[in-house]
C-alpha positions in Angstrom: 14.0 -49.7 5.5 14.7 -52.9 3.7 16.4 -56.0 5.2 19.7 -55.2 3.4 19.8 -51.7 4.9 19.2 -52.8 8.4 22.0 -53.5 10.8 22.7 -57.2 11.1 21.8 -57.2 14.9 20.1 -54.4 17.1 20.8 -54.1 20.6 18.1 -55.2 23.1 17.8 -51.6 24.1 17.4 -50.3 20.6 14.7 -53.1 19.8 12.7 -52.1 22.9 13.1 -48.4 22.0 11.7 -48.9 18.6 8.9 -51.2 19.8 7.7 -48.6 22.4 7.9 -45.9 19.7 5.8 -47.9 17.4 3.3 -48.6 20.1 3.0 -44.9 21.2 3.1 -43.3 17.8 1.4 -45.9 15.7 0.5 -44.7 12.2 0.8 -40.8 12.3 0.0 -40.1 8.7 -3.6 -40.7 7.4 -4.2 -42.5 4.1 -5.4 -39.3 2.6 -4.2 -36.0 3.7 -6.4 -32.9 3.8 -4.7 -31.2 0.9 -5.6 -34.1 -1.3 -9.4 -33.3 -0.9 -11.6 -30.6 -2.2 -12.0 -29.3 1.5 -8.2 -28.7 1.5 -8.4 -26.7 -1.6 -11.1 -24.5 -0.1 -13.9 -26.0 -2.0 -17.0 -26.9 -0.1 -19.7 -29.2 -1.0 -22.7 -27.4 -2.3 -26.4 -28.3 -2.1 -27.3 -26.8 -5.5 -25.9 -25.7 -8.8 -26.8 -22.0 -8.0 -24.4 -22.2 -5.2 -21.6 -23.2 -7.5 -22.4 -20.4 -9.8 -22.4 -17.7 -7.1 -19.1 -19.3 -5.7 -17.4 -19.1 -9.1 -18.1 -15.6 -10.0 -14.9 -13.8 -10.9 -14.1 -10.9 -8.5 -14.5 -8.2 -11.1 -18.1 -9.2 -11.7 -18.8 -8.5 -7.9 
């Protein structure tokens, strides 16, 4: 919310409510979410190139 969108003056009760909410909740969202990582897409770190080939075999090649 920018300063132009903020009400000119918040009540004391509202300021206290917002302060407590910020103190309790903090920053809920991480900088990087799980779906932005390889793990989130179901990919796992492999130790060898052979693991990569075995994982990437098409289903019809069984």
